[in-house]
C-alpha positions as semicolon CSV with decimal commas, in nm:
position;residue;x (nm);y (nm);z (nm)
1;M;1,642;1,944;9,034
2;L;1,859;1,753;9,289
3;G;2,094;1,492;9,246
4;V;1,982;1,162;9,355
5;K;2,226;1,117;9,630
6;Q;1,999;1,421;9,784
7;L;1,690;1,234;9,724
8;I;1,777;0,913;9,814
9;P;1,976;0,858;10,192
10;G;2,251;0,673;10,214
11;G;2,385;0,380;10,030
12;R;2,049;0,332;9,867
13;A;2,134;0,606;9,611
14;R;2,455;0,426;9,481
15;K;2,262;0,051;9,478
16;L;2,025;0,219;9,255
17;V;2,275;0,412;9,015
18;D;2,499;0,067;9,012
19;L;2,149;-0,156;8,935
20;E;2,085;0,099;8,662
21;R;2,436;0,069;8,481
22;K;2,370;-0,342;8,485
23;I;2,010;-0,326;8,396
24;S;2,036;-0,094;8,105
25;P;2,433;-0,007;8,040
26;K;2,520;0,316;7,922
27;P;2,615;0,363;7,570
28;V;3,000;0,455;7,521
29;S;2,890;0,726;7,274
30;E;3,264;0,922;7,262
31;G;3,345;1,016;6,857
32;M;2,962;0,843;6,759
33;D;2,693;1,048;6,558
34;D;2,334;1,064;6,708
35;D;2,233;0,813;6,470
36;S;2,454;0,541;6,546
37;E;2,418;0,617;6,881
38;E;2,019;0,627;6,874
39;Q;2,020;0,260;6,717
40;I;2,235;0,121;7,007
41;I;2,044;0,259;7,254
42;Q;1,705;0,123;7,091
43;S;1,937;-0,197;7,036
44;A;1,978;-0,197;7,380
45;T;1,623;-0,112;7,478
46;I;1,506;-0,437;7,289
47;E;1,732;-0,668;7,473
48;L;1,643;-0,526;7,780
49;I;1,270;-0,582;7,719
50;N;1,283;-0,931;7,641
51;G;1,507;-0,951;7,879
52;L;1,225;-0,878;8,111
53;A;0,992;-1,039;7,924
54;N;1,158;-1,383;7,926
55;G;1,310;-1,350;8,295
56;T;1,661;-1,331;8,247
57;D;1,922;-1,200;8,471
58;S;1,789;-0,831;8,428
59;S;1,453;-0,959;8,535
60;D;1,603;-0,991;8,895
61;E;1,794;-0,669;8,875
62;F;1,501;-0,549;8,807
63;K;1,267;-0,670;9,068
64;E;1,608;-0,615;9,268
65;Y;1,550;-0,234;9,197
66;I;1,195;-0,241;9,290
67;A;1,272;-0,359;9,590
68;I;1,546;-0,097;9,690
69;C;1,254;0,172;9,592
70;R;0,995;0,039;9,801
71;E;1,252;0,120;10,121
72;D;1,111;0,466;10,054
73;P;0,789;0,491;10,249
74;Q;0,625;0,682;10,028
75;I;0,680;0,463;9,739
76;E;0,589;0,233;9,924
77;N;0,271;0,331;10,025
78;L;0,187;0,422;9,675
79;V;0,261;0,101;9,555
80;T;0,030;-0,047;9,806
81;K;-0,237;0,149;9,760
82;R;-0,244;0,128;9,384
83;K;-0,172;-0,243;9,424
84;L;0,120;-0,220;9,159
85;S;0,252;-0,535;9,143
86;E;0,569;-0,670;9,044
87;D;0,433;-0,753;8,689
88;T;0,269;-0,378;8,620
89;M;0,601;-0,243;8,703
90;I;0,754;-0,437;8,499
91;K;0,524;-0,320;8,239
92;M;0,541;0,033;8,322
93;F;0,895;0,042;8,277
94;R;0,876;-0,139;7,938
95;M;0,615;0,147;7,851
96;L;0,844;0,437;7,894
97;A;1,150;0,214;7,783
98;S;1,005;0,181;7,438
99;S;0,817;0,542;7,450
100;G;1,188;0,700;7,475
101;L;1,288;0,711;7,810
102;N;1,521;0,449;7,840
103;R;1,837;0,702;7,840
104;W;2,108;0,814;8,011
105;I;2,002;1,150;8,167
106;K;2,212;1,348;8,441
107;G;2,382;1,032;8,527
108;R;2,060;0,793;8,581
109;N;1,850;0,564;8,372
110;A;1,591;0,782;8,344
111;A;1,285;0,498;8,325
112;L;1,442;0,313;8,619
113;A;1,459;0,652;8,826
114;T;1,134;0,698;8,775
115;F;1,042;0,404;9,029
116;S;1,281;0,521;9,290
117;E;1,135;0,863;9,329
118;Y;0,760;0,947;9,468
119;T;0,691;1,235;9,277
120;T;0,783;1,082;8,925
121;L;0,644;0,765;9,032
122;L;0,310;0,901;9,140
123;F;0,294;1,138;8,791
124;V;0,316;0,803;8,591
125;V;0,029;0,655;8,844
126;R;-0,189;0,980;8,790
127;A;-0,126;1,031;8,438
128;L;-0,210;0,652;8,324
129;R;-0,547;0,690;8,553
130;K;-0,623;1,034;8,334
131;G;-0,582;0,847;8,038
132;T;-0,267;1,002;7,918
133;D;-0,022;0,822;7,661
134;W;0,302;0,659;7,738
135;P;0,501;0,870;7,490
136;S;0,338;1,201;7,623
137;I;0,446;1,056;8,017
138;S;0,788;0,977;7,865
139;S;0,810;1,304;7,714
140;E;0,717;1,482;8,054
141;L;0,955;1,284;8,235
142;A;1,235;1,353;8,010
143;L;1,169;1,686;8,085
144;Y;1,184;1,653;8,460
145;W;1,487;1,431;8,399
146;N;1,651;1,688;8,231
147;G;1,611;1,963;8,498
148;K;1,345;2,217;8,258
149;T;1,048;2,149;8,495
150;D;0,994;2,081;8,832
151;A;0,870;1,819;9,073
152;H;0,542;2,064;9,121
153;A;0,531;2,128;8,776
154;L;0,530;1,738;8,636
155;L;0,268;1,719;8,915
156;S;0,000;2,018;8,807
157;Q;-0,041;1,852;8,457
158;T;-0,260;1,543;8,664
159;T;-0,444;1,813;8,814
160;R;-0,675;1,505;8,991
161;S;-0,480;1,440;9,296
162;S;-0,683;1,298;9,589
163;K;-0,581;1,182;9,921
164;A;-0,564;0,851;9,821
165;D;-0,216;0,970;9,597
166;A;-0,032;1,057;9,926
């Protein structure tokens, strides 16, 4: 799998990663057992989800993050065709985060990074249309972000492709 710099041109990659760190800071886990780290991640996820619901700074930063993602013409086209409002994308993020994807994987926050790649955002849209539940969507995306599946395999799970998705 390509790194963020190969997928996202120029300074956009740096801006996205910087915003990911502001929106959902990576927990410091040196010397911490897995249970303690999990508790920190769960607590941070709840705080982030509540912040998005209440319009705090994390909400403004999320909106900025989405605006940068939408600079990609493919993502903008998908968002426009599927009528994905800001509120819809906040709800999508909240569901991804609360179903276990609010994790730092290979230097990216996987739940947020899902909005920065056309393939992963398309996967979510198709999976929802197919009726896939959020934990399953998050599990498949975790495999993708961990490099255990590729874009083709991810999208093949939502085989109902159509020209409307392109």
